[in-house]
C-alpha positions as CSV (number, residue, x, y, z in Angstrom):
1,X,177.5,71.5,49.6
2,X,174.4,73.7,49.4
3,X,174.1,77.0,47.8
4,X,170.9,78.9,46.8
5,X,170.8,82.3,45.5
6,X,167.8,84.5,45.1
7,X,165.2,81.6,45.2
8,X,161.9,82.7,44.2
9,X,159.0,80.2,44.2
10,X,155.3,79.2,45.7
11,X,152.2,77.6,44.8
12,X,150.4,78.5,41.1
13,X,150.1,82.0,40.9
14,X,150.9,82.5,44.8
15,X,154.3,83.8,45.3
16,X,155.7,82.5,48.6
17,X,159.5,83.0,48.7
18,X,161.1,86.5,47.6
19,X,164.8,85.8,46.8
20,X,165.7,83.3,49.5
21,X,169.9,82.9,49.4
22,X,171.9,80.9,51.5
23,X,174.8,78.5,51.7
24,X,175.2,75.5,53.8
25,X,178.6,73.4,54.2
26,X,179.4,69.8,54.6
27,X,178.9,68.5,57.6
28,X,177.0,71.8,59.1
29,X,173.5,71.6,60.5
30,X,171.7,74.7,60.0
31,X,168.0,75.4,61.7
32,X,165.5,77.8,60.0
33,X,163.3,79.7,62.1
34,X,160.0,81.6,61.5
35,X,156.3,82.5,62.3
36,X,153.7,80.2,60.1
37,X,152.9,81.4,57.1
38,X,156.6,82.9,56.2
39,X,157.7,80.2,53.8
40,X,159.5,77.5,55.7
41,X,157.8,74.7,54.2
42,X,157.7,76.1,50.7
43,X,161.5,76.6,50.7
44,X,162.4,72.7,51.7
45,X,160.0,71.7,49.2
46,X,161.8,73.9,46.5
47,X,164.9,72.8,47.7
48,X,164.0,69.5,47.0
49,X,162.1,70.1,43.5
50,X,158.7,68.9,45.0
51,X,157.6,72.9,44.2
52,X,159.5,74.5,40.8
53,X,161.5,77.5,41.2
54,X,160.2,80.8,39.1
55,X,163.8,82.5,39.5
56,X,167.2,82.1,41.3
57,X,169.4,79.0,41.3
58,X,169.9,76.2,43.9
59,X,173.2,74.2,43.7
60,X,174.1,70.8,45.1
61,X,177.7,70.0,45.2
62,X,178.7,72.6,42.6
63,X,175.9,71.3,40.3
64,X,173.2,73.1,39.2
65,X,170.1,71.4,40.2
66,X,167.2,74.4,40.2
67,X,165.4,72.4,37.5
68,X,166.3,68.9,38.3
69,X,163.6,66.4,39.2
70,X,163.1,65.3,42.7
71,X,164.4,61.9,41.7
72,X,167.8,63.3,40.6
73,X,168.1,65.1,43.6
74,X,167.7,62.1,45.8
75,X,169.8,60.0,43.8
76,X,172.6,62.8,44.0
77,X,172.4,62.8,47.8
78,X,169.2,64.9,49.0
79,X,167.2,63.4,51.5
80,X,163.7,64.9,52.7
81,X,161.5,64.0,55.8
82,X,158.3,66.4,55.4
83,X,156.3,67.4,58.1
84,X,153.4,65.0,58.7
85,X,156.2,62.2,57.7
86,X,154.1,60.5,55.0
87,X,155.1,57.2,56.0
88,X,153.0,54.3,54.3
89,X,150.3,53.8,57.3
90,X,149.1,49.9,55.8
91,X,152.9,48.9,55.0
92,X,154.7,47.4,58.2
93,X,157.6,49.2,59.3
94,X,160.1,46.8,57.6
95,X,158.1,47.2,54.2
96,X,158.6,50.8,54.7
97,X,162.4,50.4,54.9
98,X,162.4,48.4,52.0
99,X,160.8,51.2,49.8
100,X,163.4,53.6,50.6
101,X,165.9,51.1,49.8
102,X,164.3,50.2,46.6
103,X,164.0,54.2,45.5
104,X,168.1,54.0,46.3
105,X,168.8,51.1,44.5
106,X,170.3,49.8,47.4
107,X,170.4,46.0,49.1
108,X,169.3,44.9,51.9
109,X,172.5,45.6,54.1
110,X,171.4,49.1,54.4
111,X,168.4,48.5,56.4
112,X,170.7,46.4,58.7
113,X,172.9,49.5,59.0
114,X,170.2,52.0,59.6
115,X,168.4,49.9,62.2
116,X,171.7,49.5,64.3
117,X,171.1,53.8,64.5
118,X,167.4,52.9,65.7
119,X,166.9,50.5,68.2
120,X,163.6,51.0,69.3
121,X,162.3,49.8,65.4
122,X,164.3,46.9,66.1
123,X,161.2,45.1,67.8
124,X,158.4,46.6,65.6
125,X,159.5,45.8,62.2
126,X,156.2,43.6,61.6
127,X,154.1,46.3,63.1
128,X,152.1,48.4,60.5
129,X,153.3,52.2,60.1
130,X,149.8,53.6,61.0
131,X,149.9,51.4,64.4
132,X,152.9,53.5,65.2
133,X,152.9,56.2,68.0
134,X,153.5,59.8,66.4
135,X,157.5,59.6,67.4
136,X,157.8,55.8,66.1
137,X,156.2,57.4,62.8
138,X,159.1,59.9,63.0
139,X,161.8,57.8,63.9
140,X,160.3,55.2,60.7
141,X,160.2,58.2,58.6
142,X,164.2,59.3,59.3
143,X,165.3,55.8,58.8
144,X,163.5,55.1,55.9
145,X,165.2,58.5,54.5
146,X,168.5,57.2,55.6
147,X,168.0,54.0,53.6
148,X,168.4,56.5,50.6
149,X,172.2,57.2,52.0
150,X,171.7,60.9,52.0
151,X,174.5,63.5,52.2
152,X,172.0,66.4,53.1
153,X,168.8,65.8,55.1
154,X,165.9,68.2,54.8
155,X,163.8,67.9,58.4
156,X,160.6,69.8,58.1
157,X,158.9,70.1,61.6
158,X,160.4,66.6,62.9
159,X,159.2,67.4,66.5
160,X,155.4,68.0,65.6
161,X,153.1,66.1,67.8
162,X,155.8,64.1,69.4
163,X,156.3,63.0,72.9
164,X,159.7,64.5,74.7
165,X,161.4,61.3,75.0
166,X,161.6,60.7,71.8
167,X,162.3,63.9,70.7
168,X,165.6,63.5,73.0
169,X,166.0,60.3,70.8
170,X,166.0,62.1,67.6
171,X,168.1,64.6,68.9
172,X,170.9,61.8,70.3
173,X,170.1,60.2,66.8
174,X,170.9,63.0,64.6
175,X,173.7,64.1,66.5
176,X,175.4,60.9,66.3
177,X,174.7,60.4,62.5
178,X,176.2,63.7,62.2
179,X,179.3,62.4,63.8
180,X,180.0,59.0,62.0
181,X,178.6,60.0,58.6
182,X,179.3,63.6,58.4
183,X,175.4,64.0,57.6
184,X,174.6,67.8,56.9
185,X,171.4,69.1,58.4
186,X,169.0,71.5,57.4
187,X,165.9,72.0,59.7
188,X,162.6,73.4,59.8
189,X,161.7,73.6,63.4
190,X,159.6,75.5,65.9
191,X,160.8,73.6,69.1
192,X,163.3,76.0,70.1
193,X,165.1,73.6,72.4
194,X,165.7,71.3,69.7
195,X,166.6,73.7,66.8
196,X,169.3,75.0,69.4
197,X,170.4,71.3,70.5
198,X,171.2,70.6,66.9
199,X,171.8,73.6,64.9
200,X,175.4,75.2,64.5
201,X,173.6,78.4,63.4
202,X,169.9,79.4,62.8
203,X,168.4,81.3,60.3
204,X,165.5,83.3,60.5
205,X,162.8,84.0,57.4
206,X,160.4,86.8,57.1
207,X,157.9,87.0,54.1
208,X,159.8,84.6,52.0
209,X,163.2,86.1,52.8
210,X,166.6,85.3,55.1
211,X,166.7,88.3,57.6
212,X,169.1,86.9,59.8
213,X,171.4,84.5,61.6
214,X,171.2,83.6,65.3
215,X,173.7,81.7,67.2
216,X,172.4,78.6,69.5
217,X,173.6,80.5,72.3
218,X,171.3,83.4,72.1
219,X,168.0,81.3,73.0
220,X,169.0,81.9,76.3
221,X,167.7,85.5,76.0
222,X,164.3,85.8,77.1
223,X,163.1,88.6,74.7
224,X,164.5,86.5,72.3
225,X,162.2,83.4,73.4
226,X,159.1,85.5,73.7
227,X,159.6,86.5,70.0
228,X,159.1,83.1,68.9
229,X,157.3,81.0,71.4
230,X,153.7,80.5,70.1
231,X,154.7,81.1,66.3
232,X,151.5,79.8,65.2
């Protein structure tokens, strides 16, 4: 579904990505793990088109999207839930969902479908986004993105600042969506339990390059856990 070859990028004259190459199959769930400052968020934002690639290629379902605008990538089936969630705090939950629906030119039925996956949001539809807890905001950000019917979902630090009960709910929801919809996932995460629970394989990134691949079972190794705990 997604193939990245020799990708370079960064912020203005500051290079961050130094030749990232990876491939993700349809229906696969892939984690990306690394210490802060290694290029995880930059990679996600470059894949989604918020940052330009300075070299290399990005292909989605066989089409070269390296220079495609973000809106075109979204219409092609790529969805992104950024770090910090970026919901509209002054809009209600329903209005936030309508923004996702409108961006994808979908009708109201898509909201009804999405809400069946997020029962916690059903009783909060009239509440302002800014009045929700951090976990509820994350669920809303996921639900709003799903209103665009993505085939590939990019998640950047989805458990940041969230209570454990909602982390478990997000794992269950994403597992269910993968099974029901064949949703493909790429997730950047520092919660080792979360990334191991959702990922079929986990890529490590260091200094803007993919440096290895881990199986979720390897996170039972105390030495590996010690390497990645406290990554800030």
